[in-house]
Structures are given as C-alpha cells and as structure tokens.
N, C-alpha and C positions, 0 to 999 in steps of 0.2 A: 114945294114946287107942285103945282096942280098936275093931275094925271095927263092932261093933254100936252103940256109942256114937256113932261118927262118922256112921253111917247115920241114926241118930235125929236127930242135929243137922242133917244135910243135909235130911232130910225136912221138918223144921219150918222151917228157915231159908229154904228155897226158897219156901215158902208166904208167909212174911213179905216176902221180897224181891219176889215177884210182886205182892203187894198194893201195895207202895211204887212199883214200876215202873208199874203200872196207874194209880195215882193221879197220878203225875208225867206220864204220857203222855196222860191224859184231855184230850180236846178238841183234840189236835193233828190237823191235817188231813193229807191225802196229800202236800201240798207241804212238810210238815215231818217226816214219819216214814215210814221204809221198814222193813218187817219181812221178813227174809230167812231162810229155813230153811238150816241148814248143808248139808243134803243137796242142796238146789237149787244153792247156791253152788258146791259142789265138783263137781257134775255138769255145770254149765254156767257157769263163772265169767265168761266174756265176755258171754254173753246176759243174765245177771242184772245185771252191771254196766251194760250198755247200757240195760236197763230202768230202773235207778236214775238214770242220766244223764237219760233222758227224763222220768221222774217229777219230778225236781227242777229240770229245765231247766238242766242244768250245761254246756250248750254242745255243741260238736262232738265227739261220741264217736269219730268217725273218727280224730281226732288221737291217741287212746290205744289204739285197737283193735289195731294191730299189736303193740304191746308186751305187751298183755294176752294176746293170742293166743299169742305166743311163750312167755310165762311159763306159760300153761296147758298148752301142748304139752310143756314140759319137765317138768311134773308136780311132785310132791313137796309139794303143798299140803295134801292131805287128812289125811295121817298115818294111823295105824292106829286101827281102831275100839276103843273102850273095852270092857272085859269087862262083861257084864251081871251084876247082883247075883243072889244065889240066888233061886229061884222064890218063896219066901214074901215076900221084899222086893219083888220085881217086882209081886206082887199088892198089897202095901201102897201102892206108888207109883201103880199104876193107880187105886186107890181115892182116895188122898189128893190126887193131882194131876190128877184127872179134868178139872177145869175148866181147868187149864193146858194139858193135851193138846188139849182142845176149842178153846180160844182160838187156838192156833197151828196147828190143823188136823192134829194127829197122831192116828193110830189106834193106841192101845196094843196091843201084841202079847199 
C-alpha cells in the first residue's frame, strides 16, 4: 500500500477508533480510568505509576518503588521518536484530529 493511501486510512480510522473508545469509556469515573500521556510516562515512569497506584487504591507503592526506579534508571523504555509526516499531512492531522488533540491536552505544532 503506498504511503498516501496508508496515511488516508490512518487519518480516517483514528477518528473512528476514537469515537468507539469515547463511547466505551463514557461514564467511567476516576476510580476506573487513568489517562496517561506517553511523554509523561517516559519522563517520570516512577511518579506516574505512583499516581496511578494512589488513584486506584492499589496498595503500598513502596513495595514496587525500588524495582521501578531501578528499571527507569537503566533506561531503554522510550525508544526513538517516530518521524513526522510531511508538512501538508501534518496540517491535515491538525485539522482532522483537533478534537482528539484537545481531549488529551496536546497542542499541535
């Protein structure tokens, strides 16, 4: 499948998937749903995980803190950033996915 066709497919399917996700998550309280940005998790995996533990009442976070801290210090979790699509596609994404960006608190570049 050529890049252009693949991009068109992703552009449309993301919107469809977000609609289904939103419908499925509607009404879930903070005790049942945590939304975590990839950037926040990779920047502070221990802190974000601790916040999730508190949010869901998962018990004593101190029991896992040392292991998570050790793993975070060893690194290797973030991987390399994906390449951005060409500028015309970036603009299409900003327009088509503006509600998605706003929902998750992203400011499109």
